[in-house]
C-alpha positions as CSV (number, residue, x, y, z in Angstrom):
1,X,10.6,-7.2,-24.8
2,X,12.4,-6.4,-21.6
3,X,11.0,-7.2,-18.0
4,X,10.4,-3.6,-17.4
5,X,8.1,-3.0,-20.2
6,X,6.2,-6.2,-19.7
7,X,5.5,-5.1,-16.2
8,X,4.3,-1.7,-17.3
9,X,2.0,-3.5,-19.9
10,X,0.7,-5.7,-17.3
11,X,0.2,-2.7,-14.8
12,X,-1.5,-0.8,-17.3
13,X,-4.0,-3.4,-18.1
14,X,-4.8,-3.8,-14.6
15,X,-5.4,0.1,-14.6
16,X,-7.9,-0.4,-17.3
17,X,-9.8,-2.9,-15.6
18,X,-9.6,-0.6,-12.2
19,X,-11.2,2.1,-14.3
20,X,-14.2,0.2,-15.2
21,X,-14.8,-1.5,-11.9
22,X,-18.5,-0.9,-11.8
23,X,-19.2,-3.7,-9.3
24,X,-17.6,-1.7,-6.4
25,X,-20.0,0.5,-4.3
26,X,-17.5,3.2,-4.5
27,X,-17.3,3.4,-8.3
28,X,-20.5,5.6,-8.4
29,X,-19.1,7.8,-5.7
30,X,-15.8,8.2,-7.7
31,X,-17.9,9.1,-11.0
32,X,-20.1,11.7,-8.9
33,X,-17.2,13.5,-7.5
34,X,-15.0,13.4,-10.5
35,X,-12.3,11.3,-8.7
36,X,-9.9,8.9,-10.1
37,X,-8.9,5.5,-9.1
38,X,-5.5,5.0,-7.5
39,X,-3.7,1.8,-8.8
40,X,-0.2,2.8,-7.4
41,X,3.0,4.3,-8.3
42,X,6.6,3.7,-8.3
43,X,9.5,1.6,-9.6
44,X,8.2,-1.5,-11.3
45,X,11.6,-3.3,-10.3
46,X,11.1,-2.3,-6.6
47,X,12.3,-4.4,-3.9
48,X,10.2,-2.7,-1.4
49,X,6.5,-2.2,-1.7
50,X,4.5,0.1,0.5
51,X,0.7,-1.0,1.0
52,X,-1.6,1.6,2.7
53,X,-5.3,1.2,3.3
54,X,-7.1,3.5,0.9
55,X,-6.8,7.0,-1.1
56,X,-7.7,10.1,0.5
57,X,-9.1,12.9,-1.0
58,X,-5.9,14.5,-2.5
59,X,-5.0,11.0,-3.8
60,X,-8.6,10.6,-5.6
61,X,-8.2,13.9,-7.2
62,X,-4.8,13.2,-8.6
63,X,-4.7,9.4,-9.1
64,X,-1.5,9.3,-7.2
65,X,-0.9,7.4,-3.8
66,X,0.1,9.2,-0.8
67,X,0.5,12.8,-2.3
68,X,-1.5,14.6,0.6
69,X,-0.3,15.1,4.0
70,X,0.3,11.3,5.0
71,X,2.5,11.3,1.8
72,X,4.6,14.1,2.8
73,X,5.1,12.3,6.2
74,X,6.1,9.0,4.2
75,X,8.3,11.0,2.2
76,X,10.4,12.4,5.3
77,X,10.4,9.2,6.7
78,X,11.9,7.7,3.6
79,X,14.5,10.4,3.6
80,X,15.4,9.9,7.1
81,X,16.6,6.1,6.0
82,X,18.0,7.5,2.7
83,X,15.6,5.6,0.6
84,X,14.4,7.4,-2.6
85,X,10.6,7.5,-3.3
86,X,11.4,6.7,-6.8
87,X,12.9,3.3,-6.0
88,X,10.0,1.8,-4.3
89,X,6.4,1.0,-5.3
90,X,3.4,2.7,-3.3
91,X,-0.2,1.3,-3.3
92,X,-3.3,0.7,-1.2
93,X,-5.4,-2.1,-0.8
94,X,-8.6,-0.3,-1.8
95,X,-8.2,1.5,-4.9
96,X,-10.9,4.1,-4.8
97,X,-11.6,6.7,-1.9
98,X,-14.3,5.6,0.7
99,X,-16.8,8.2,1.6
100,X,-15.8,11.0,4.3
101,X,-12.4,9.5,4.6
102,X,-13.8,6.6,6.5
103,X,-11.9,3.4,7.0
104,X,-12.6,0.6,4.1
105,X,-15.2,-2.0,4.9
106,X,-14.4,-5.6,5.1
107,X,-16.3,-6.1,1.8
108,X,-14.4,-3.2,0.0
109,X,-11.1,-4.7,1.1
110,X,-12.5,-8.2,-0.5
111,X,-13.5,-6.5,-3.5
112,X,-10.4,-4.8,-4.2
113,X,-7.9,-7.2,-3.0
114,X,-7.5,-8.9,-6.2
115,X,-5.7,-5.7,-7.6
116,X,-3.4,-5.9,-4.9
117,X,-2.5,-9.5,-5.4
118,X,-1.9,-9.1,-9.2
119,X,0.3,-6.1,-8.4
120,X,2.4,-8.1,-6.0
121,X,2.8,-10.8,-8.6
122,X,3.9,-8.3,-11.4
123,X,6.4,-6.3,-9.3
124,X,7.5,-9.2,-7.1
125,X,8.9,-7.2,-4.3
126,X,11.3,-8.6,-1.6
127,X,10.0,-6.7,1.3
128,X,6.3,-5.6,1.8
129,X,6.0,-2.7,4.5
130,X,2.1,-2.5,5.3
131,X,1.1,0.8,6.6
132,X,-1.7,0.6,9.0
133,X,-3.7,-2.3,10.7
134,X,-6.0,-2.9,7.7
135,X,-3.1,-3.8,5.2
136,X,-1.2,-5.6,7.8
137,X,-4.3,-7.7,8.6
138,X,-5.1,-8.5,5.0
139,X,-1.5,-9.3,3.9
140,X,-0.8,-11.4,7.1
141,X,-4.0,-13.3,6.6
142,X,-3.7,-13.8,2.9
143,X,0.1,-15.1,2.9
144,X,-0.3,-17.6,5.6
145,X,0.8,-15.6,8.7
146,X,-2.5,-15.2,10.3
147,X,-1.4,-17.3,13.3
148,X,1.3,-14.5,14.0
149,X,-1.1,-11.4,13.9
150,X,-0.9,-9.3,17.0
151,X,-2.2,-5.8,17.4
152,X,-0.2,-3.4,15.4
153,X,1.1,-1.8,18.6
154,X,3.0,-4.9,19.3
155,X,3.7,-5.8,15.6
156,X,5.1,-2.5,14.3
157,X,8.7,-2.9,13.2
158,X,8.9,-6.5,13.3
159,X,10.0,-8.6,10.4
160,X,7.8,-11.9,9.4
161,X,8.9,-14.1,6.5
162,X,6.7,-16.0,4.3
163,X,6.6,-17.5,0.8
164,X,5.1,-16.1,-2.2
165,X,4.9,-17.7,-5.6
166,X,8.0,-16.1,-6.7
167,X,9.9,-16.7,-3.7
168,X,10.5,-15.4,0.2
169,X,9.2,-12.2,1.0
170,X,9.8,-10.3,4.4
171,X,6.5,-8.6,5.7
172,X,6.9,-5.6,8.0
173,X,4.1,-4.0,9.6
174,X,4.4,-0.2,10.1
175,X,2.0,2.3,11.6
176,X,0.3,4.5,8.9
177,X,1.9,7.7,8.6
178,X,-1.3,9.6,9.1
179,X,-1.0,8.4,12.7
180,X,2.2,10.1,13.1
181,X,0.6,13.4,12.3
182,X,-1.9,13.1,15.2
183,X,0.5,11.7,17.6
184,X,3.9,13.1,17.7
185,X,5.4,10.1,19.7
186,X,4.6,7.8,16.9
187,X,6.8,9.8,14.7
188,X,10.0,8.9,16.4
189,X,8.7,5.2,16.5
190,X,8.0,5.2,12.7
191,X,11.5,6.7,12.4
192,X,13.0,3.8,14.2
193,X,11.0,1.4,12.4
194,X,11.9,2.5,9.0
195,X,15.6,1.7,9.9
196,X,14.6,-2.0,9.3
197,X,14.0,-1.2,5.6
198,X,17.4,0.1,5.3
199,X,19.0,-3.3,6.5
């Protein structure tokens, strides 16, 4: 069996677990609204993994990450550095939509984080680009960089190196694409920061 199909099977198993994740307080909200959990999508061999915070309404309706307005912004940022969306892997820490598009809570991040940890182990990216302060905080704390955490306004676009079980990984904190929709100035900042991914 080749590596690609093994990864596919591992991710499918993970998705089944997520579908029945009844211990999450967001599970009931998902079922009541006919929403879908959003595990992630993209290239299983991707060198770059993007990690957002939690799915929005459009994402929960389709089961696909970053397919709404933030997703369009992410696509245009990827295009600006000539990286194809189909060559990266995109996911969130929290896999179900929080009510009223609120930020994920600390408890929700803790509850769902093991899904993300498993995804990272399966895909084994060389670069993890965190989108927004929640995913930056989780990844940097969880992977031994907590002493280097600073506000995202200082950390964005920097590169931090750390060791995962499968080797060295660069962590690149970025603003969430949604922030650029509310603040035009951030759009240029994000474009500049994305150039680091190309290097």
